FIRO-731705 format. One record per atom (N, C-alpha, C): y, z, x; residue in one letter. Coordinates in steps of 0.05 Angstrom, whole numbers, padded with zeros to 5 digits, always signed. Example, Ala and Ser with C-alpha at 12.3 -4.5 7.8 and 13.67 -1.06 7.14 Angstrom:
-00114+00156+00264A -00090+00156+00246A -00066+00156+00264A -00045+00142+00257S -00021+00143+00273S +00001+00157+00258S 
***
This chain:
+04945+02999+00129X +04937+03030+00129X +04913+03033+00134X +04903+03056+00141X +04878+03064+00151X +04874+03083+00126X +04847+03081+00112X +04844+03097+00095X +04812+03102+00090X +04805+03121+00078X +04783+03125+00065X +04773+03120+00036X +04758+03105+00032X +04766+03101+00003X +04737+03085-00009X +04722+03099-00026X +04697+03090-00034X +04708+03063-00051X +04731+03057-00065X +04733+03032-00075X +04726+03010-00056X +04743+03009-00030X +04740+02989-00011X +04713+02986+00001X +04698+03004+00000X +04673+02996+00019X +04650+02990-00006X +04651+02993-00035X +04638+02989-00049X +04617+02958-00049X +04639+02939-00041X +04619+02905-00041X +04605+02914-00009X +04611+02928+00005X +04591+02930+00026X +04563+02947+00021X +04566+02967+00003X +04544+02988-00005X +04528+02970-00029X +04544+02949-00043X +04523+02929-00057X +04507+02905-00044X +04521+02904-00021X +04507+02883-00002X +04484+02895+00014X +04492+02921+00025X +04466+02933+00037X +04449+02939+00016X +04450+02943-00008X +04429+02953-00031X +04414+02928-00035X +04429+02909-00030X +04409+02878-00046X +04390+02871-00018X +04395+02887-00001X +04374+02886+00032X +04354+02904+00022X +04362+02933+00024X +04346+02956+00020X +04359+02976+00010X +04338+02992-00006X +04348+03015-00021X +04361+03036-00004X +04395+03047-00008X +04401+03068-00001X +04392+03094-00006X +04399+03111+00011X +04397+03143-00010X +04427+03150-00006X +04435+03169-00034X +04455+03177-00030X +04470+03189-00010X +04458+03198+00010X +04476+03210+00033X +04484+03179+00050X +04470+03160+00052X +04476+03140+00064X +04498+03122+00052X +04488+03120+00026X +04514+03112+00014X +04546+03120+00013X +04538+03145+00017X +04565+03161+00016X +04580+03161+00046X +04559+03157+00068X +04568+03154+00092X +04581+03130+00093X +04579+03105+00087X +04591+03078+00082X +04609+03082+00066X +04610+03098+00044X +04635+03099+00032X +04665+03111+00042X +04651+03128+00060X +04675+03139+00076X +04682+03133+00103X +04680+03101+00104X +04681+03099+00132X +04710+03092+00128X +04725+03098+00153X +04758+03087+00154X +04757+03059+00156X +04780+03047+00137X +04785+03021+00133X +04810+03011+00139X +04818+02993+00139X +04847+02984+00140X +04841+02959+00124X +04847+02957+00100X +04849+02932+00080X +04879+02919+00085X +04864+02888+00083X +04890+02867+00082X +04882+02844+00069X +04910+02838+00060X +04906+02807+00039X +04916+02787+00057X +04902+02764+00058X +04897+02743+00082X +04901+02714+00060X +04919+02701+00067X +04925+02673+00054X +04896+02658+00061X +04892+02635+00044X +04873+02615+00050X +04887+02606+00075X +04853+02593+00093X +04857+02573+00113X +04873+02594+00138X +04869+02613+00145X +04881+02629+00165X +04856+02641+00175X +04862+02640+00209X +04838+02659+00217X +04842+02682+00214X +04818+02695+00214X +04813+02726+00224X +04806+02737+00245X +04796+02725+00259X +04786+02725+00285X +04778+02698+00304X +04791+02694+00330X +04786+02673+00336X +04769+02664+00364X +04758+02641+00362X +04737+02637+00389X +04752+02646+00409X +04733+02661+00429X +04749+02673+00454X +04757+02697+00449X +04766+02707+00428X +04779+02742+00428X +04763+02757+00433X +04769+02776+00441X +04752+02801+00438X +04754+02822+00419X +04737+02826+00404X +04735+02842+00375X +04734+02867+00381X +04744+02886+00368X +04747+02916+00374X +04737+02928+00341X +04737+02908+00318X +04731+02917+00296X +04715+02896+00275X +04704+02913+00263X +04684+02886+00240X +04696+02884+00215X +04692+02860+00208X +04712+02848+00188X +04692+02846+00160X +04695+02861+00138X +04683+02866+00113X +04698+02847+00092X +04687+02832+00079X +04694+02812+00060X +04692+02825+00034X +04722+02833+00022X +04721+02842-00007X +04722+02832-00024X +04739+02807-00025X +04742+02789-00045X +04752+02759-00037X +04745+02743-00043X +04747+02714-00035X +04726+02703-00008X +04730+02681-00002X +04709+02667+00008X +04719+02663+00036X +04704+02662+00059X +04709+02663+00092X +04687+02643+00101X +04688+02639+00123X +04668+02614+00138X +04666+02620+00171X +04649+02621+00178X +04649+02617+00207X +04650+02584+00219X +04663+02583+00240X +04661+02555+00246X +04675+02550+00278X +04678+02530+00286X +04681+02521+00316X +04693+02492+00316X +04714+02488+00321X +04732+02468+00329X +04718+02447+00352X +04714+02425+00342X +04692+02408+00368X +04713+02388+00380X +04709+02373+00393X +04727+02349+00407X +04738+02333+00378X +04760+02325+00389X +04780+02313+00374X +04785+02327+00343X +04785+02354+00345X +04791+02368+00320X +04780+02369+00300X +04749+02360+00308X +04731+02361+00288X +04720+02398+00280X +04715+02404+00254X +04704+02431+00248X +04676+02426+00243X +04661+02444+00254X +04635+02451+00248X +04626+02476+00229X +04625+02485+00205X +04624+02505+00197X +04593+02513+00196X +04590+02539+00200X +04563+02543+00210X +04550+02566+00181X +04570+02574+00164X +04565+02593+00144X +04590+02597+00129X +04584+02605+00100X +04601+02612+00085X +04594+02642+00081X +04617+02656+00079X +04610+02687+00065X +04628+02696+00040X +04619+02711+00033X +04634+02725+00000X +04636+02757+00008X +04647+02764-00018X +04647+02792-00022X +04620+02807-00011X +04626+02825+00003X +04609+02845+00018X +04587+02840+00044X +04603+02809+00056X +04592+02800+00080X +04608+02813+00102X +04596+02823+00123X +04602+02828+00146X +04599+02803+00166X +04613+02781+00167X +04610+02760+00185X +04607+02763+00218X +04625+02785+00226X +04624+02789+00256X +04617+02813+00257X +04588+02829+00249X +04576+02849+00253X +04564+02843+00285X +04557+02824+00288X +04544+02823+00316X +04573+02829+00342X +04596+02831+00331X +04615+02833+00354X +04609+02862+00357X +04598+02881+00345X +04592+02904+00353X +04577+02910+00380X +04559+02882+00388X +04547+02888+00414X +04554+02862+00432X +04563+02842+00416X +04577+02820+00433X +04606+02815+00423X +04624+02832+00442X +04652+02837+00422X +04665+02809+00429X +04662+02792+00453X +04673+02765+00456X +04663+02742+00440X +04685+02735+00423X +04674+02716+00401X +04667+02690+00411X +04642+02676+00399X +04641+02652+00413X +04647+02625+00392X +04660+02639+00365X +04662+02617+00339X +04690+02641+00332X +04701+02618+00311X +04720+02633+00293X +04713+02642+00264X +04727+02659+00259X +04719+02665+00232X +04749+02665+00215X +04751+02651+00194X +04766+02643+00172X +04765+02647+00151X +04788+02651+00132X +04782+02647+00106X +04787+02617+00093X +04772+02621+00068X +04770+02595+00062X +04791+02589+00030X +04794+02617+00019X +04808+02619-00001X +04823+02648+00011X +04843+02652-00015X +04859+02675-00006X +04836+02694-00006X +04846+02711+00011X +04824+02743+00009X +04828+02768+00018X +04813+02781+00008X +04818+02814+00017X +04798+02826+00033X +04806+02832+00061X +04787+02837+00076X +04790+02871+00087X +04772+02880+00093X +04776+02908+00111X +04764+02912+00137X +04778+02920+00153X +04777+02920+00181X +04762+02950+00185X +04740+02953+00197X +04727+02974+00202X +04724+02971+00241X +04731+03000+00246X +04736+03002+00274X +04709+02997+00289X +04701+02992+00311X +04672+02988+00320X +04669+03018+00330X +04679+03042+00335X +04669+03063+00340X +04659+03080+00316X +04676+03068+00288X +04665+03083+00263X +04635+03074+00257X +04629+03044+00266X +04602+03036+00256X +04584+03044+00273X +04596+03049+00299X +04575+03059+00320X +04570+03087+00311X +04586+03101+00305X +04582+03125+00300X +04564+03129+00279X +04562+03108+00255X +04554+03111+00228X +04526+03101+00234X +04515+03087+00250X +04493+03078+00257X +04480+03095+00275X +04497+03116+00289X +04479+03132+00311X +04472+03159+00290X +04490+03161+00267X +04482+03185+00249X +04460+03174+00230X +04458+03155+00227X +04438+03143+00201X +04422+03119+00218X +04398+03126+00229X +04385+03102+00243X +04379+03087+00228X +04371+03094+00191X +04357+03076+00175X +04385+03052+00166X +04404+03067+00171X +04428+03044+00159X +04431+03028+00187X +04431+03033+00205X +04431+03016+00231X +04403+02992+00227X +04384+03002+00219X +04363+02989+00217X +04363+02962+00188X +04383+02975+00168X +04390+02955+00149X +04414+02938+00158X +04430+02938+00178X +04451+02926+00188X +04436+02906+00209X +04417+02919+00221X +04403+02892+00238X +04388+02876+00219X +04381+02891+00200X +04363+02864+00179X +04376+02844+00173X +04409+02851+00164X +04433+02836+00154X +04433+02815+00178X +04434+02817+00201X +04435+02805+00223X +04415+02783+00220X +04393+02796+00222X +04365+02774+00219X +04363+02752+00195X +04371+02768+00172X +04375+02744+00145X +04399+02725+00159X +04418+02729+00169X +04439+02711+00176X +04423+02691+00188X +04409+02702+00209X +04397+02683+00227X +04373+02658+00215X +04359+02678+00193X +04339+02659+00178X +04359+02643+00164X +04387+02645+00153X +04400+02627+00132X +04405+02606+00159X +04415+02613+00179X +04422+02595+00197X +04397+02577+00209X +04381+02583+00206X +04352+02562+00219X +04353+02542+00187X +04355+02549+00169X +04350+02533+00144X +04376+02515+00135X +04395+02516+00147X +04419+02503+00153X +04414+02481+00175X +04402+02492+00196X +04393+02465+00218X +04365+02454+00209X +04347+02465+00193X +04326+02448+00178X +04347+02424+00153X +04356+02440+00150X +04375+02414+00124X +04384+02392+00143X +04400+02405+00161X +04416+02380+00180X +04402+02364+00187X +04374+02370+00202X +04361+02352+00217X +04335+02337+00198X +04328+02346+00172X +04303+02331+00164X +04311+02333+00136X +04327+02343+00119X +04330+02335+00094X +04348+02309+00085X +04348+02299+00063X +04368+02282+00057X +04400+02299+00044X +04412+02276+00040X +04440+02290+00032X +04430+02301+00003X +04419+02289-00013X +04411+02297-00040X +04398+02327-00033X +04377+02332-00023X +04368+02353-00021X +04379+02368+00002X +04393+02366+00018X +04418+02390+00029X +04434+02398+00015X +04449+02386-00003X +04466+02397-00023X +04446+02414-00043X +04434+02406-00054X +04415+02422-00068X +04409+02440-00059X +04398+02446-00032X +04391+02464-00023X +04412+02491-00017X +04434+02480-00009X +04461+02498-00008X +04468+02512-00039X +04469+02493-00059X +04470+02501-00082X +04456+02525-00091X +04434+02524-00088X +04412+02544-00091X +04417+02564-00077X +04421+02568-00052X +04430+02591-00032X +04452+02602-00039X +04474+02581-00042X +04497+02601-00051X +04495+02610-00078X +04481+02601-00097X +04480+02616-00120X +04466+02644-00116X +04444+02639-00101X +04428+02665-00108X +04439+02691-00087X +04454+02685-00069X +04467+02704-00049X +04490+02708-00071X +04505+02702-00087X +04525+02711-00103X +04514+02727-00130X +04491+02713-00139X +04477+02732-00165X +04469+02764-00148X +04454+02756-00118X +04445+02783-00110X +04465+02810-00109X +04490+02799-00110X +04511+02823-00104X +04530+02822-00135X +04520+02810-00151X +04536+02813-00183X +04556+02793-00179X +04558+02776-00162X +04587+02748-00169X +04576+02734-00184X +04547+02725-00193X +04537+02699-00203X +04521+02712-00224X +04516+02694-00249X +04501+02699-00267X +04498+02674-00286X +04468+02665-00301X +04466+02653-00318X +04470+02626-00308X +04465+02617-00288X +04462+02597-00265X +04496+02587-00259X +04510+02603-00268X +04544+02599-00263X +04551+02615-00242X +04567+02599-00217X +04578+02616-00197X +04603+02601-00187X +04613+02618-00171X +04641+02607-00158X +04636+02589-00139X +04653+02567-00134X +04638+02545-00109X +04671+02532-00102X +04692+02551-00087X +04721+02543-00082X +04719+02526-00058X +04705+02506-00054X +04698+02491-00033X +04708+02468-00042X +04725+02446-00021X +04726+02423-00023X +04704+02407-00014X +04712+02378-00018X +04688+02358-00009X +04692+02365+00022X +04712+02369+00034X +04716+02364+00060X +04701+02392+00071X +04703+02417+00062X +04690+02433+00066X +04660+02434+00069X +04647+02423+00045X +04618+02420+00047X +04615+02394+00065X +04625+02377+00072X +04627+02354+00092X +04622+02372+00121X +04634+02386+00126X +04638+02397+00155X +04618+02419+00157X +04606+02434+00138X +04583+02449+00134X +04556+02435+00140X +04558+02405+00122X +04532+02394+00125X +04529+02373+00140X +04551+02369+00151X +04545+02342+00174X +04558+02313+00161X +04560+02317+00134X +04565+02295+00122X +04595+02279+00123X +04605+02260+00115X +04630+02253+00104X +04636+02259+00076X +04661+02256+00073X +04673+02264+00047X +04660+02240+00027X +04661+02223+00038X +04647+02193+00024X +04622+02203+00011X +04609+02210+00033X +04579+02217+00021X +04571+02239+00006X +04591+02259+00014X +04591+02286-00008X +04598+02273-00036X +04616+02259-00038X +04624+02250-00061X +04605+02236-00073X +04592+02216-00060X +04573+02201-00075X +04546+02216-00082X +04543+02243-00070X +04516+02251-00071X +04521+02266-00099X +04546+02279-00101X +04556+02300-00124X +04553+02284-00143X +04559+02261-00142X +04561+02241-00167X +04532+02238-00181X +04516+02234-00163X +04483+02230-00169X +04475+02253-00180X +04475+02281-00171X +04468+02305-00173X +04483+02304-00210X +04508+02302-00211X +04516+02305-00243X +04499+02283-00261X +04498+02260-00245X +04489+02238-00265X +04462+02241-00270X +04440+02260-00257X +04412+02267-00254X +04416+02297-00277X +04435+02299-00286X +04443+02326-00303X +04429+02353-00283X +04432+02354-00263X +04431+02380-00248X +04452+02397-00246X +04474+02387-00243X +04496+02409-00237X +04518+02394-00253X +04543+02412-00259X +04572+02406-00256X +04585+02421-00244X +04613+02403-00240X +04623+02426-00214X +04656+02421-00224X +04662+02441-00232X +04698+02442-00246X +04712+02465-00243X +04735+02460-00229X +04753+02486-00228X +04744+02509-00213X +04733+02496-00188X +04718+02518-00166X +04696+02532-00174X +04684+02519-00193X +04658+02533-00209X +04632+02517-00207X +04612+02522-00204X +04584+02507-00198X +04569+02518-00228X +04559+02496-00241X +04544+02508-00262X +04515+02496-00260X +04496+02505-00253X +04470+02490-00251X +04451+02488-00277X +04453+02460-00282X +04446+02459-00311X +04412+02454-00315X +04397+02451-00287X +04375+02447-00294X +04358+02465-00264X +04359+02486-00265X +04344+02505-00239X +04324+02494-00232X +04309+02490-00247X +04283+02486-00235X +04278+02462-00220X +04300+02438-00231X +04300+02414-00222X +04312+02416-00193X +04334+02431-00196X +04346+02435-00175X +04334+02451-00148X +04312+02465-00157X +04293+02480-00135X +04281+02456-00127X +04262+02445-00143X +04247+02423-00141X +04258+02399-00117X +04287+02390-00125X +04296+02370-00105X +04304+02383-00079X +04307+02411-00075X +04307+02417-00050X +04291+02429-00042X +04266+02429-00053X +04244+02441-00040X +04252+02469-00027X +04262+02480-00042X +04279+02509-00044X +04260+02533-00039X +04248+02550-00026X +04237+02570-00021X +04259+02600-00012X +04262+02610-00033X +04287+02636-00026X +04272+02658-00015X +04251+02659-00002X +04236+02677+00019X +04256+02683+00037X +04274+02667+00053X +04292+02670+00073X +04313+02676+00072X +04315+02692+00039X +04344+02706+00042X +04336+02735+00038X +04313+02744+00035X +04305+02770+00036X +04309+02794+00025X +04320+02783-00005X +04340+02802-00017X +04325+02825-00035X +04326+02846-00045X +04312+02862-00059X +04301+02848-00087X +04326+02843-00101X +04329+02833-00129X +04340+02816-00128X +04327+02794-00141X +04343+02765-00147X +04324+02750-00165X +04331+02740-00192X +04321+02725-00211X +04338+02709-00215X +04336+02680-00221X +04360+02663-00229X +04356+02662-00256X +04386+02676-00265X +04395+02676-00293X +04389+02692-00304X 
***
């Protein structure tokens, strides 16, 4: 059912304001976008590789990922997405999908027609700039993932990913005090980092043994933030968020 509801669009407002402050008029324009909210079970495709998209998907609750199936059924995850993210924003201009978008957990998503998004950006050019900046931040995150896969050790790579996921959630009010959701299996982490599940398991054990993290019941607790940052050589500048303080 299509509706106009500030409740549904609040995660999008929070995400955009973590990138750039919005005026009250801009905030109201976002909050009154027409949306169709839908609950989707875990491990279900939202949009598939090769399909032509006519709407953008806003994650309201839960986790999603961009991915592609390679030869022999192997999955490569390109990014993780949380509440407030619009993972297929690029479909406004490149509607034919070159990858798939799927839920990783049970999720609630809101579909926003392309026409409504295009009208929003036409009426509010500064909002168009904020959305454009969001896609540029996504590109920056992708570059960091490539650097991790090519040049960092498994230990450094996982440490970097955990720093990133914590700060992204903290920026939109989903994490605090060095504790955040991490509803990912070791297979998920392997598909995102290019490591085997066995390698992921050994690396997680090493990080626990060094007193950096605990990981239990889909919750990541960072016990030594400064040590984790040093291990990852993590520089948060690429996230380009307005307000972030760890803890």
